[in-house]
C-alpha positions as CSV (number, residue, x, y, z in Angstrom):
1,M,1.7,16.1,6.8
2,N,-0.7,14.7,9.5
3,S,-0.3,15.4,12.9
4,A,1.1,12.1,14.3
5,I,3.7,12.2,11.7
6,R,4.5,15.8,12.7
7,Y,4.8,15.0,16.2
8,L,7.0,12.3,15.7
9,S,9.3,13.9,13.2
10,V,9.7,16.7,15.7
11,N,9.5,15.1,19.0
12,R,10.9,11.8,18.4
13,P,13.3,11.6,15.5
14,V,15.1,8.4,16.3
15,E,11.2,6.5,16.2
16,M,10.2,8.3,13.2
17,A,13.3,7.1,11.4
18,S,12.8,3.7,12.6
19,R,9.1,3.4,11.4
20,L,10.3,5.1,8.0
21,E,13.1,2.5,7.8
22,A,10.4,-0.3,8.5
23,E,8.1,1.2,5.9
24,L,10.5,1.5,3.2
25,A,11.1,-2.4,3.7
26,V,7.6,-3.3,3.5
27,S,7.1,-1.0,0.4
28,L,10.3,-2.4,-1.5
29,R,8.8,-5.9,-0.9
30,A,5.5,-4.7,-2.3
31,L,7.2,-3.2,-5.5
32,E,9.3,-6.3,-6.0
33,S,6.1,-8.3,-5.6
34,S,4.1,-6.2,-8.1
35,S,7.0,-6.2,-10.4
36,A,7.4,-9.9,-10.6
37,A,3.7,-10.4,-11.2
38,Y,3.8,-7.7,-13.9
39,E,6.8,-9.5,-15.8
40,Q,4.8,-12.7,-15.4
41,R,1.7,-11.6,-17.1
42,R,3.3,-8.9,-19.4
43,F,3.1,-11.4,-22.6
44,S,0.3,-13.5,-21.5
45,P,-2.9,-13.2,-23.0
46,G,-5.4,-11.2,-21.1
47,K,-5.8,-7.8,-19.5
48,L,-2.5,-6.4,-18.4
49,E,-4.4,-3.4,-16.7
50,P,-4.9,-5.0,-13.0
51,V,-1.5,-6.1,-13.0
52,A,-0.2,-3.0,-14.2
53,D,-2.5,-0.6,-11.7
54,A,-1.1,-2.9,-9.0
55,L,2.8,-2.0,-10.0
56,W,1.8,1.6,-10.3
57,R,0.3,1.7,-6.7
58,A,3.5,0.0,-5.4
59,S,5.6,2.0,-6.9
60,T,4.0,5.1,-6.1
61,G,4.0,4.1,-2.4
62,Y,7.5,3.1,-2.3
63,L,8.4,6.5,-3.7
64,D,6.3,8.6,-1.4
65,V,8.0,6.5,1.5
66,L,11.4,7.1,-0.1
67,R,10.7,10.9,-0.4
68,A,9.8,11.0,3.5
69,T,13.5,9.5,4.4
70,H,15.2,12.3,3.0
């Protein structure tokens, strides 16, 4: 955990919770967008890897933030 996050979580829990809530909303939108893009390209010709990689990054990011909220 970096020092800024540690400082906020210990000294300013309300601010930390607010930031995490905002980050969770942003991460969820990225996950939804990536999921829609994947679904759109899933059965189309061409490589799926770039879209799948974006979905993987968005889902990993969302789960990281979700874990931080608990």
